[in-house]
N, C-alpha and C positions, 0 to 999 in steps of 0.2 A: 879726615877721614871717618866717617859713620859708622858706631860700635852697636848698631842694632840688628840684634838677630833676628831675619824673616823665614821662617821653617817654609814658608810658601815659593821664595826665590831661591832657596834651596832645591825643593822639589822641582823647581822648574826649568833649574840647570841640567838636572837628574833627567830631566824629559827630551830636553835638547839634546844632551850630550849621550845620554846611554852609559854604554860601559867608555868610551870614545875621549879622547883628549881634545881640545878645541883645536878644529883647524884656521882658527883665527881671533884674535883677542884685541880689541880696541879699548884702552881710556879715555876719558873725558881728561877737560883740557887741568882740571882742577885736581885730576888724579881720586874721584870719592868713585864712580861710578866706573864701570868695563863691558862693553857688549863683549857678547861671545857667541860665535857662529862655528856649527857644526862645518862635515864636510857634503851636508847637503843643503848648505845654503839655506838654513833654519839657524835664527840668533834671538839672545834674551839680552836686554839691559838689565844690571842688577848692582848692587855698591860691591864697591872693591874688599869689602869686609865678610861679606856674604859667601862670596868667591873665593877669599883665599881659606874659609871655615871650609867650604864643598873638596878646594886643593888640598887641604892638610890634617882637617880630623877627621879620626881612622871610626872615631866613636859613632859618629856622625853619619857616614857612609855605612857603616853597620846594619844601622838602625833604620836607614833606610832601604837597604837591600834587602834585610830580613821581613822587615815590614811588607814588602811589594811578594816576597817570597810566600807569606802566610795567606796573604790576597789570593795571589794568581793559582795557588793550591784546591781554593773552593769555587766551584763552577758558578754557584749562586750569587758570587757576588760581580756585579754587572759594572759596576765602574764605580770610583772614590775621590770624592771632594771634600776642601775645605771651605765653610762656610761661613761669611760673617754678615747680620742682619739680615740672611737670606741670599745673598749674595755670592755666588762663590770666586774666592783668591784662587784656590789651585783646584783643576778637575783633571779627570783621565778615566780613559775605560779602558774596560778588560782586556784588549787588544795592547796595549802598553804597559802592564804589568810585570813583563818579561822584561822589558827592556831598563824597567826603572830597580829592576833586583840585579841586574848584571854589577859585575865590579867594577870600580871605579878606575880607569886606568889613567887620569889625573889627580892619582893621588899620589902624597908626596912622602912615602913612609921609608923612613931610615933603612937600611938593606938587612941589618944586622935585629929590626924588630917585625921580619915576616919571613916567614920560609914555606917551601909547597916542598911533601910529599910524596912519590907513588910507591903505591904497593898493591901489592893482589889482594883479593880480599872474595869473602864470600859473602854474598847479602840474603836476606829472606826478604820477598815482596810483603808488602803491607801493605801496599795500595798501586793502583796502577794509574796510572795521566796521561793520557796518549794526546793530550795535546802538546804540541811541538813547543820547545823549549824550557817549559814546565818541570817541575822537581816530581820526581816519584820518592814513596816512601819507603823504607826499608828498617828490620833490624840489623842492626851490625855491632857483635861482641854485646848483646844484649841491650845495646840499647838504639832507642830509635833515631832513625835520621832523614833527613830529605835530602835529595840528588839530583843533579842534572845527568841524563845519560846524553856524552857527545860523539858516542859511536855512531857514523854515518852510517858505515853498514847494518849495523842491528836498528837506527830509525828505517832502513829499505822494506828491513824484513816486517818489521810492525803494520808502513803501509800496505803491506802485499798481503795482512791479515792474520800473523802468528798471532798464534794463543798463550796466553800467560794466564796463572791465576796467584791468587794471593796464597801464599805459604810456601810458590814456587822457589827457587832460590838460582842465582848467578854467578857464576863464576867473573871475577872484573879484573881490572887493572884499574886503581882509584886513585886520586889525587885528591890528596887533604891540604887544603892551605889554611895555615895555624899562622897567631899573630901572638906578641911577646905582652902577656899581663906583666907590665913596668914596675908593677907595687911588689907582687909576690915572687917575679924574676921566675916566670914557666910558659910556655908556647899551650896554648888554648886553642884547640878543634874550629875554625871557625864559619868553614865550606865545604864539600865534598864534591868532588865532577869524575864520572865516570865516564874515562877514554877508550874504553874497550872493553867488551862484554864477549870472553872468553867460551863460555858454556851457560845454555840452559836447562836446571835440573828440575824437572816436574815433581811436587812434593812426595809423590809415592817415591821416587828413586832415593837409592842411600847415597849420601854426600860422600864426597871424594875430596880431601883437603887438599890445600896447595901444598908440593913437598916443602919439607924445610931446608935449607940448602945450611 
C-alpha cells in the first residue's frame, strides 16, 4: 500500500464528498487505490492510504474546514488553487468554499473524543455576512468567534430585507462542537453553529440576559 500523503488528493476527496459519507466505494484489485462516489454520481480515485487519512484524521479535517471557513469569509477571494510548475493540481472556486468547510460525516472519531453542547447565548455582531452558508463573526464572552446561522426562519427574514448592524446583539440557541485534546485531557471548542435566533436587539437597546435556572 502506498504511504505517500497527497494533500491534493485529500482536498479532492473533500471536494467530491463535501460533508457527506460516500455513496459507493470500490477498491482496486491490489487494494492500493479506491474510487469514491458521492450521491450525485461524481467520483474520484485516490490511494487507500489517503482516503484512510481523510476518514480518520481529526487534525487534517479540522485544518481543511478552518482554512476554507477563512477563505469563505473574504469576498475578495474568488478561487483557490495548488499549482506545480504553473499547472493546477487542485483548484476550486468561491462557490464551493462552503462545501469544503462542512464537517466530515465520514470522519471516524471515537464517541468519547467529541461532544456537542447546546446552550443559550447572547452574541454581539462583529461582521455581517449575507452570503448563504458563510459564517458571521460575533463577540461571545469577550472572544471573537465565527458561526453559521442555520435558522431557516431567520434566513427568510434576511432575504426579505431585515436590517442589522455591527454592535447589534442576538439572543440565540447555539451548538458548540468540542473535541478532546488527548495530551492534556480537556475539550476545546472547534465549531459554533446557531440553530435558533430568538431575538434581535439593536445596539441602542438594553440587553436582557437569559435567566439562570
